[in-house]
N, C-alpha and C positions, 0 to 999 in steps of 0.2 A: 532271442527268437524262441517261441514256445515249442515248436515241433509238434509231436503227437502227444495228446493228452486224453485221458479217459476217466470217466466217473459215472456214477449211476444216480438217477433221479430217485425221489422218495418212493415212487411206485415200482422201482426196479429196472426201468428202461435205461439201457446203457447208452451213453453219449460219448462219442469219440471225435475229436477235432484234429485236423491237420492244418496248422497255421502256415499260410503262404502269403507273406506280407507284400510281395512284389506284384500281386494281381489286384484288380479292382472288382473282383467277383467272388461269389460264394456258391459252391455246389453242395446242396443239401440232399441227403438220401435217407429214406427209411427202409431198412432191410428186414424182411420177414423170413424166418427159417421154415419156409413151406414152398413146395413146388409140385410139379405134376406127379411125382412119385407118391405124394400124399393125397392125391385125389381119391375120394371114396369109390368103391366098386360101382360100375355102371354110370359114374359121373365124371368120366374122363374130360379134362379140360376145365374143371371147376376152378382150380387155382389161377389159371390164366384168365378165365372169364371174370373172376372177382377183381383181378388187376384192372380190367377194362371198366367194370361196373362202378368202381369207386369214383370214376370221373363223371358219372351221370347225374350227380346231385348230392348235396349234403343238407344238414339242417339249416345252414347259413347261406348256401350258394346253389344256384341251379347250374346246369351243364354249360350254359353260355358264360357265366361268370368264371367258372373253373377254366374253360378253354381260353378265354380272352384276358382275364385279369392279369396274369403274370406277364403276358406278351406286351400289354400296354406299358409295362415298366421295363421292357427290353430284355426280358428273360424267356425261358422256355421250360416246359414241363414234359416229362416222359416216364415210361415204366417198362419193365420187362419181367418175364417169368422164365425160369429154367427148370430143370428136373428137381432141383432141391431148394431154390431160392426165388423170392419175389422182391423186386426193388421198385420203389416209386421215388423219383428224384426230380430235382429242378436245379436250374442255374440262374442266378440273378446278379445284378449289380450289388455290391456290398451294402449300399445305402438302403436297399430294399429287403434286407435280410429278415427283419421282423415280420412284415406282411407275408413274405414268402414262406416262412416257417409256419405261420398261422394257417396258410393254405394247405401246406403239406400235412400238418396235423389234422386239419379238418377232414381230409380225404380218408385217413385211416381211423379216425375217432368217431366221425359223425355221418357216414354215408347213409342214405335213405332208400336207395334202390327203387326209384319210381318205376312202376310196372310198365308204363308205356315206353319209357326210355330203355328199360332192360330188354324189352321185346325188339326194339330197334337195334340195340347193340348186338343181339344175337345174329341179326342179319349181317352186321359188320364183320363179326368173327367168322361167320360162314363164308364171307367173301375172302377173308384172310386165309381160311383153310383152302379155298379154291385156288388162290394164288400160289400156295405151297404145292398143291396137287398138279399145277401147271409147270412146275419147276423140277424136272427129273433129278437134278443134283440134290435137291432138298428131300425128295421122296425116298431116294435110295438110302439115305442115312436114317430116316424114320423107319423104313422097312428093315434095315439092318438091325436096329435096336429091337424091333418087334421080334425078330427071329433070335437075336442074342439073348434077350431077357425072357422070352416066351411069355408066360402068364404073370410074370412079376410086374409090379407097378412101374418100374423103370422102363419097361417096354412100351408104355403108352405114349402116344403123341402129346406134346405139350399143349397144343391147341385143342385137343380132343377130336371127336368125329362129328360129322353133321348130325347124327342121331343123338349123341350124348349132349351136345351143346343145345340143340333144339328142345331137349327135355328139361333143361335146368329151370328152377323156379326161384323166386325171391327168398323163400325159406332156406333153400340150399346155400345161398350166399350168406344169409344171416348166421346160420349154424356153423358154416365153415369159418367165417370170420371170428365167431366166438371161440372156436376151437384153437385157432392159430394166431390171430392178430391180438396178442396179449403181450405186455411189456417184457416178460421173461423170455419171450420167443422172438424178440425184435431188438434192433439197435439203430441208433441215429448217427449218421456221419455228417461232418461238415468239412469241406476242403476249400481253402481260399483265405481271403482276408477277414478272418473272424477270430475273436479271442474266445478261449474255452469258457471262462467264467461268464462271459456275456451270453454265449449260446445256452449254457446250462440254465441260466436265469430265465431266458425266453422259453426254453423247453419245459421247465417246471410248470409254467403257466399254460402253454399250448397243449401239452399232453396230460394235463391233470385229470382228465376224465378216464384215462386208461387205468385199469386196475388188474392186479394179478388174480388168477382164478385158482380156487381151491381144488378144482377138478383138473387132473393132469391132461396135457394135450395127447391126442392119439399117437401111439408109438409108430415109428417108421418101420416098415417091414424090411428086414435086412436081406441082402443078396449074398448068399454064402458061396465061397469059392467052388465048392463041388457042384453048384447049380449051373456053372458054365459048361455047355455042351457045344463043341464045334459043329458047324454046319457048312454045307456048300449048296448054293441054290442059283439057278438061272431062271429068270422070269422075263417073259416077253412083254414089251411095252411099246406103246405108240410113241416113238421118239426117233429123232434123226441120228442120235449118238448113243453108243453103249456107255453105261455107267458101271463102274467097278468099285466095290468097297471091300477091303480086307480088314480084319481086326481080331482082337482078343481081349479077354478080361481076366484080371488077377486081383487078389486081395490087396487092400490098401497097405502100403509099406512106406511110411514116412521117411525112413532112412534113405530111401532111393528117390525121394521127390525131385531133387535138383538133377540127379543123374538122368532121370527119365525126361526131364525138361530139355536137357542138353541133347539126349538121344533123339528126341523128336525134332529138335532144331537141325541136327545133323542130317537126319533122314529126309525131312520133307518141309522145311520152312525156308522159303525164299528161292531166288534164282540160283544160288550156289549149292542148294541141297542135292543130295545124291539122287533123289527121285527126279528132280527137274533136269539135272545134267544128263542123266541116263535116258529117261523116257522122252524128253522133249528135245533137248539140244543135240544129243548124239543120234537118237534113232527116229526122231520126228513122229513118234507114235501118238502123242497127246498134245492138246493145247493147255490143259490144266491137270496138274497132279500135285498132291501134297499129303502130309500126314497131320494128325491132330491127336491130342491126348486129353482125356477128361478125368478129373479127380473127384470122385464121389465120397460120401461119408465112409463107405465100407469097401470100395473097390476102385480100381483104375482101369480105364478102357483106352486102348489105342486103335486108331483107324488110319487106313491108307486109302486114298482116293485117286482114281484115274478116269478120265473121260476119253473115249477113243472111238474110231470107226468100227462098225460091227465086224468087218472082215479082219480086224486087227486084235480081236479079243484074245485069242489064244496066244499070240505073240506077246501081248501086253502082260497077260497073266504069267507067262514064262519069265519075262524080265523081272516082274515084281517078286516072284519066287526066288529069283537069283539075287536080287538086291537085298532082301531081308536076311540072306545068309552070307552076304559078301564080306570079305575082309575089310572093305572100306567102311562098313557099318559096325561090324563086330569088334574089330581092332583097328580103329582109325589111326592114321599118322598123327604125330604130335601137332603138326601144322594145321591139319584139318580140324582136330579137336579144339585147338586154340581159336580157330576161325569161328567155329560153332558157338563157343562160349562167348566170344566177343559179340557175335550177332545177338545172342540172347540177352547179354548185358546191355547192349545198345537199345534193345526194345524196352527193357525195364527203365533205363536211365532217361531215354527220350520221352517215355511215357509219363515221367514225373513232371514234364512241362505242360501236360494237358490235364486240366482239373478233373474232368470226368474219368480219365484213365487213373489218376491218383486215387479217386474215390473207389473205383473198381478194385484196384490192387489192395487198398486198405480193407475193403469189405471181404475180399477173398481170404485175406489173412485171418480176419476175425471169424469168418464162417468156418473155414477149414481147420485152422490151427487153434482157434480160440483166443488168439492174441495177435498183436501187431508184430511183424517181423521187420526190424530196421533194415534199410536199404544196404547198409554196410555189412550186415549179417548175410543178406541174400547174395551180395556181391562175393563175399568170401566163400560162401557155399558153392556158388557156380564156379569160381576160380579153382576150387580145390578138387573138382571132378577130374578123375584120372581115366586113362584108357581102360584100366581094370574095371573101374566103375561102369563105364559104358558097356563093356563086355557083359558084366553081370546084369545090367538093366536090359540089354538086348536079349539075352538068353531068357530072362524072366518073362518078357512080353512076347517074344517072337520064336522061342525055341522050346521052352519047358511046357508051354501050353500050345495046342494046335491052333493054327489060324483059321478063322471062319472066312467064307467068301460069298459075296452076293453080287450077281451080275444082272443088270437090266440090259436085255438084248432087244434091239429095235425090231419090230415086226415088219416083215417085207410084204 
């Protein structure tokens, strides 16, 4: 069995394969090291809009051929943009790998951005923004980031705003693509029934028009630890339910990566998490509550979410304040720590049975650590997390820096 293999094409594009011989499919992804934090000033949403725009036509295909071609062969095509990454990916039956890779390469090497289609796609993205704005749970996280990062690019909404998206022009797309869609800033992954040598041979042909630039890509603006200033805000919104987000930001600390993952699992992942047991099962204050953790190039952000009735806001905030300082979180019992680690390991291991999840895990390793982390190494790192490690991680995120709070309070 080949396992994970990596090599680079003549133009510098890195190709990484995860050979899974027991499936009849291949998941191909092109990953670009660019996201909303790289959007130029006053052009918020450009990275995300470019991800949409490449589907609107290439030198070889119109948007109909792009939309229908792979589905005729039983596959599917999709894409997403985060604050730091863009991914365009597809899944197909293994016997269609060659035409599928040709399509994927065409999207990133030969887009033409037809003016009429780009104008139509602006309307599509504006509808996407409207759908987010109609979802308070989505908006509260966007607003939390805006307050947390203030004027820093990380505080911009990934989709942009109605004003910024409406103002984008074809030249913006062309220039942004020239800045970031270059082989040294991208990598190709393939997960499934594909041999590494076979993919490299195909990729050499399909991506041959990509070339490295002598001009360096624009530098990503760092977020320095001292830039985080805690805040507390209550905002009135037209909604039926109050939305609460707590959170903090600290400098990136790779030595605590797996301790923070376990901490997040213990605090707010799943039915057995401290948040769910306390706020929902014990006190019936919420329907939904959870925590999340985001690892960026230069910092780590933790969020805690709860949705509750407006007359329960104070009680919910009091309980949350108690939970983040509780012995159950700061110094968990061995049994509870073991349970959290098993839950996290289960997520990783069961995720290896889903090809898109395998691709995502592989891409995360390559983007964040610069290399693939073997599953055995991840397992050992998670298993080795101690109560002391959890205490250190909890203090770092929840005690040594003050928590910020954003509340959306329903208007009466």
